[in-house]
N, C-alpha and C positions, 0 to 999 in steps of 0.2 A: 259966195260959193254955195250951191245947193247941197243939202245933206244927202248922204247916200241912202237910198231906199233899202228896206230890209231884204228885198229880193236881190238887189244888186250886191249887198253885203254878203249874202249867202253864196252867190255865184263867185264873187271875188275870193272868199275864203276857201271854197271848194277848189278853185284854181290854184291858190297858194298852197293848199295841202299837197299838191303834186310835187312841189320842190323837195319834200321830205321822202319821196319815193327812192331817192338815191341811198338812203340809209335803211330802207325796208319797205316793201310794197304792201303795206298794211293800211288800207283806207281808214279803218276805225282809228288807229293810232295817229295817222297823219292828219286827219280832220281834227282830232282832239288837240294836236300840237298847234295847228293853225288857229283854232278858236281860243286856246289858252294864250297864245301870243297876242291875239286881238284884245282879249278881255283884260290881260294883265300887263301888256306892253313888253313882255319878255318871254322867251321860251322857258319851260319849266327846268328847274335843277333836279338833281337826282332825288331829293327828298321833298320836292314841292308838292304840297297836298291841297293847294288852293283849288276850289271848284271852278268849273266853267258853266256858263248858262246852258242848261241841258237842252232846252228847246232850240237854241241856236246850233248847238252841236249836232242834234238830230237832223235839222234842216240842211246843214252843210253836208253831212254824211249822205243823206238821201240825194242831194243834188250831185254829189260826187259819184255815187253809184249809178245814177241815171245816165250820167255822161260817160261813165266808165272810161 
């Protein structure tokens, strides 16, 4: 199986971020949640302070905002 390209990953995560819109339509928060889940395998807990890859987060957010 071919690995996912960076562009495809960004688009997929931007799309996945939309599922969090049911809890609040905040693209920044929802993109962060999607990238956190991708990077760490789980959604963050209340006190989760693990960082996410900033460049990936910004690319996902830009993709999400472009597609609005």
